[in-house]
C-alpha positions in Angstrom: -18.2 10.5 -9.5 -14.9 9.3 -11.0 -12.3 7.7 -8.8 -9.3 8.3 -11.1 -7.9 11.4 -12.6 -6.3 11.7 -15.9 -2.8 12.8 -16.7 -4.1 16.0 -18.5 -6.3 16.9 -15.5 -3.4 16.6 -13.2 -1.3 18.8 -15.4 -4.1 21.3 -16.1 -4.0 20.7 -19.9 -7.0 20.0 -22.1 -6.8 17.0 -24.4 -7.6 13.3 -24.5 -8.0 11.9 -21.0 -5.6 9.1 -20.2 -6.1 7.0 -17.1 -3.4 7.3 -14.4 -2.6 4.3 -12.3 -2.0 5.1 -8.7 0.9 3.4 -7.0 -0.2 1.0 -4.3 0.9 2.3 -0.9 0.9 0.8 2.6 -0.2 3.2 5.3 2.6 2.8 7.9 0.5 3.8 10.9 -2.3 1.3 10.1 0.4 -1.4 9.5 2.1 -0.6 12.8 -1.1 -0.7 14.8 -2.2 -3.9 13.1 1.1 -5.7 13.5 1.6 -4.4 17.1 -1.9 -5.6 18.1 -1.4 -8.9 16.4 1.9 -9.6 18.2 0.5 -8.4 21.6 -2.6 -10.6 21.2 -0.3 -13.5 20.2 1.8 -12.9 23.3 -1.3 -13.0 25.5 -2.5 -16.2 23.9 1.0 -17.8 24.3 1.1 -16.9 28.0 -2.4 -18.4 28.5 -1.3 -21.5 26.6 1.8 -21.8 28.9 -0.3 -21.4 32.0 -2.8 -24.1 30.8 -0.2 -26.5 29.5 3.0 -26.0 31.6 4.7 -29.1 30.2 4.6 -27.6 26.7 5.6 -24.1 27.9 7.3 -21.8 25.3 8.7 -19.3 27.8 12.3 -20.5 27.4 12.1 -19.4 23.8 10.9 -15.9 24.7 13.9 -15.1 26.9 16.3 -14.2 24.1 13.5 -12.5 22.1 12.0 -10.3 24.8 14.8 -8.7 26.9 13.9 -8.5 30.6 11.0 -11.0 30.3 11.0 -13.6 33.0 8.4 -16.2 33.8 5.9 -14.7 35.1 5.0 -11.7 37.1 2.6 -8.9 36.3 5.5 -6.6 35.6 7.2 -9.2 33.4 3.9 -9.8 31.6 3.4 -6.1 30.9 7.0 -5.7 29.7 6.5 -8.7 27.3 3.3 -7.2 26.1 4.9 -3.8 25.4 7.9 -5.4 23.7 5.6 -7.6 21.5 3.7 -4.4 20.4 7.0 -2.6 19.8 8.3 -5.4 17.6 5.1 -5.0 15.4 5.9 -1.3 15.1 9.5 -1.9 14.3 8.5 -4.2 11.4 6.0 -1.6 10.2 8.5 1.2 10.4 11.1 -0.7 8.4 8.8 -2.7 5.9 6.2 0.0 5.2 8.5 2.7 3.8 10.7 0.2 2.0 7.6 -1.3 0.3 6.3 2.2 -0.6 9.7 3.2 -2.0 10.1 0.1 -4.2 6.4 0.2 -5.3 6.9 3.8 -6.4 10.3 3.1 -8.0 9.2 0.1 -10.0 5.9 1.6 -11.0 7.8 4.5 -12.5 10.2 2.1 -14.2 7.3 0.0 -15.6 5.5 3.1 -16.9 8.7 4.3 -18.6 9.1 0.9 -20.3 5.5 0.9 -21.5 5.9 4.4 -22.9 8.9 3.4 -25.0 
């Protein structure tokens, strides 16, 4: 079974089949879940590091980055975890569509230049 379609198959015309390059796309939901999980896991590891090595604690750095986070209670830990996950989704919701837009735009631009 073929993985690519030809330009003529897409347009419903018979003729010499030409390969069609698909534009690379980033699935935004997968990116959001991946980044959110990565940031949440990193937050948990940083909290554990701070508990094990209090002299090297990084929690003063987190205060401006995680609004409402204070050192440390269960409510504050949960808030920091949610905010870290939300930061991952924020990056995905901004970066994913922008990448997809520019990949599609420049792919069309490149194919027009190659045709000329």
